[in-house]
Structure formats: C-alpha cells, structure tokens
VMD Tcl script that draws the C-alpha trace (Angstrom):
set ca {
  {42.54 -66.99 31.52}
  {43.30 -63.54 30.09}
  {43.10 -60.61 32.40}
  {42.41 -57.20 30.85}
  {45.01 -55.14 32.52}
  {46.96 -52.28 31.05}
  {50.10 -54.41 31.00}
  {48.39 -57.12 28.91}
  {46.84 -54.57 26.55}
  {50.21 -52.94 25.99}
  {51.75 -56.35 25.31}
  {49.08 -57.16 22.70}
  {49.72 -53.84 20.94}
  {53.46 -54.57 20.82}
  {52.80 -58.02 19.36}
  {50.59 -56.53 16.66}
  {53.19 -53.88 15.89}
  {55.90 -56.47 15.51}
  {53.76 -58.58 13.23}
  {53.47 -55.66 10.75}
  {49.70 -55.35 10.83}
  {49.74 -51.84 12.20}
  {52.34 -50.67 9.70}
  {50.53 -52.15 6.69}
  {46.88 -52.90 7.54}
  {45.88 -53.43 3.88}
  {48.45 -56.17 3.44}
  {45.99 -58.94 4.21}
  {43.27 -57.30 2.08}
  {45.42 -57.59 -1.08}
  {45.45 -61.36 -0.68}
  {41.65 -61.35 -0.99}
  {40.58 -62.13 -4.55}
  {37.19 -60.31 -4.59}
  {36.33 -56.65 -3.98}
  {35.48 -55.60 -0.49}
  {33.21 -52.67 -1.53}
  {31.50 -52.42 -4.88}
  {30.41 -49.24 -6.67}
  {31.82 -46.14 -8.33}
  {33.04 -43.51 -5.94}
  {34.00 -39.92 -6.59}
  {37.63 -39.35 -5.86}
  {38.07 -35.97 -4.22}
  {41.09 -34.05 -5.26}
  {42.54 -31.15 -3.35}
  {41.16 -27.78 -4.46}
  {43.38 -25.49 -6.44}
  {43.70 -21.77 -5.77}
  {41.62 -21.01 -8.86}
  {38.76 -23.21 -7.67}
  {38.84 -21.63 -4.21}
  {38.78 -18.16 -5.79}
  {35.84 -19.08 -8.04}
  {33.96 -20.56 -5.07}
  {34.55 -17.41 -2.99}
  {33.39 -15.16 -5.86}
  {30.27 -17.32 -6.34}
  {29.42 -17.10 -2.64}
  {29.87 -13.32 -2.61}
  {27.74 -12.94 -5.76}
  {25.02 -15.13 -4.19}
  {25.08 -12.88 -1.13}
  {24.79 -9.77 -3.31}
  {21.90 -11.37 -5.20}
  {20.06 -12.16 -1.95}
  {20.56 -8.58 -0.71}
  {19.31 -7.22 -4.05}
  {16.22 -9.44 -3.91}
  {15.43 -8.31 -0.36}
  {15.87 -4.63 -1.35}
  {13.57 -5.23 -4.33}
  {10.87 -6.73 -2.09}
  {11.10 -3.84 0.35}
  {10.99 -1.21 -2.40}
  {8.02 -2.97 -4.04}
  {6.19 -2.96 -0.69}
  {6.89 0.75 -0.22}
  {5.78 1.56 -3.76}
  {2.52 -0.36 -3.19}
  {1.88 1.67 -0.03}
  {2.45 4.93 -1.90}
  {0.23 3.78 -4.76}
  {-2.58 2.98 -2.31}
  {-2.20 6.46 -0.77}
  {-2.29 8.06 -4.22}
  {-5.43 6.11 -5.12}
  {-7.17 7.26 -1.96}
  {-6.12 10.87 -2.64}
  {-7.34 10.56 -6.24}
  {-10.72 9.30 -5.03}
  {-10.90 12.19 -2.55}
  {-10.06 14.71 -5.31}
  {-12.73 13.27 -7.61}
  {-15.31 13.48 -4.79}
  {-14.37 17.08 -3.98}
  {-14.46 18.08 -7.67}
  {-17.92 16.56 -8.06}
  {-19.13 18.38 -4.96}
  {-17.58 21.61 -6.27}
  {-19.39 21.22 -9.61}
  {-22.70 20.68 -7.82}
  {-22.16 23.76 -5.67}
  {-21.10 25.83 -8.69}
  {-24.23 24.86 -10.65}
  {-26.42 25.76 -7.67}
  {-24.60 29.10 -7.30}
  {-25.13 29.81 -11.01}
  {-28.83 29.03 -10.64}
  {-29.14 31.46 -7.71}
  {-27.24 34.14 -9.64}
  {-29.56 33.74 -12.60}
  {-32.59 34.20 -10.31}
  {-30.95 37.29 -8.81}
  {-30.21 38.69 -12.30}
  {-33.78 38.14 -13.43}
  {-35.12 39.79 -10.27}
  {-32.82 42.80 -10.63}
  {-33.75 43.22 -14.33}
  {-37.44 43.11 -13.55}
  {-36.96 45.68 -10.83}
  {-34.87 47.91 -13.12}
  {-37.32 48.01 -15.99}
  {-40.35 47.96 -13.67}
  {-42.00 45.19 -15.64}
  {-44.04 43.96 -12.72}
  {-46.13 46.70 -11.22}
  {-47.77 46.54 -7.86}
  {-51.42 47.30 -7.54}
  {-52.28 50.79 -6.26}
  {-55.65 49.76 -4.97}
  {-56.87 46.57 -3.44}
  {-60.47 45.68 -4.05}
  {-62.10 43.58 -1.45}
  {-65.19 41.59 -2.30}
  {-67.70 40.87 0.36}
  {-68.95 37.43 0.85}
  {-72.55 36.47 0.45}
  {-74.66 37.01 3.55}
  {-72.02 39.22 5.11}
  {-72.37 42.76 6.33}
  {-71.31 45.36 3.88}
  {-68.51 47.43 5.26}
  {-66.05 49.41 3.27}
  {-62.46 48.95 4.31}
  {-60.16 51.88 4.64}
  {-57.76 52.12 1.78}
  {-54.44 53.80 2.45}
  {-52.54 55.33 -0.38}
  {-48.80 55.30 -0.51}
  {-47.10 58.60 -0.80}
  {-44.31 59.03 -3.28}
  {-42.08 60.77 -0.76}
  {-41.60 57.76 1.52}
  {-38.05 56.49 1.70}
  {-37.16 52.88 2.15}
  {-34.80 52.03 4.98}
  {-32.65 49.16 3.81}
  {-30.98 46.87 6.34}
  {-27.46 46.04 5.30}
  {-26.33 42.89 6.95}
  {-27.08 39.34 6.10}
}
mol new
graphics top color blue
foreach p $ca { graphics top sphere $p radius 0.5 }
foreach p [lrange $ca 0 end-1] q [lrange $ca 1 end] { graphics top cylinder $p $q radius 0.2 }
display resetview
C-alpha cells in the first residue's frame, strides 16, 4: 500500500533524478525505432535586429495608411456635404433667375403700354368727343338732356402719390 504523502512524493522524485530520466528525458525516445510525430514543421529561428526593424517599420507604415484612409473618408464625406449645399444653392439661383426674367418681361410690357399711352397723349391722336348725343328709345318721352361744355380755362389737379 502506497500512501501519497509529501515524504513519499519527494522520495519518488529523488529516485527519478538518480535514474537520469529527469536529466535526459529524451534518452528513452532515441531507442524507439519509429517517429513519434510525423509531418513537416517550421523551425522558428530567433529574429535578427534587421527583421525586428523591418517589422516595426511595416507596422508604423500600416498605421499611417489606416490614418490616411480614415482622413480620406472624412474629407470625402465633407466634400459630398459641400457639393449637396452647392447643388441646392445652384437650384435656388436658377429659380430666382427665372423669376427675375418673368418679372422683367412683365415690367417691359407695362413700360411699353405706358410709352404708347404717353405718345398718344403727346400727339393728341385720340380726341375726346365734345358733344354726346343721346338717342331716345322707342315709346319713351322725348326730353332733351342738358349738355355741359368744358371750358378751356379749367386746370387739372393731379394727385401725386401712388
């Protein structure tokens, strides 16, 4: 009967140490004729200073590239916002210009009417009737209306305002 006490465990370790197994654990594996593990494995070698320097430069360049890509995305977003604002302003300018052209053509039409009216008044092409003749209707009483003549000395009082 083996009791698992610390004294027995220490004794087993000393026996193993004396037998040489702990000092050379692969000693028994060399006696084995076949391979324990099959396959091709990459043997890692310690990195040289040059490789560490190249790796550090690559990491810093990758960081710079990521920062540049993020700045590019942000600047593209900002430029799209400004382009949308410019498009809305351009549409507003086109609408205002069209409205201005419509108002200008209407103003020109009113000016042409005013010019025609002032020319007619200047050359007195349209004359007003001096006398108005009233015709009586059939079956109506015959009365003669009073006709008032305009005197040439009357002055016209113009209202300056509107």
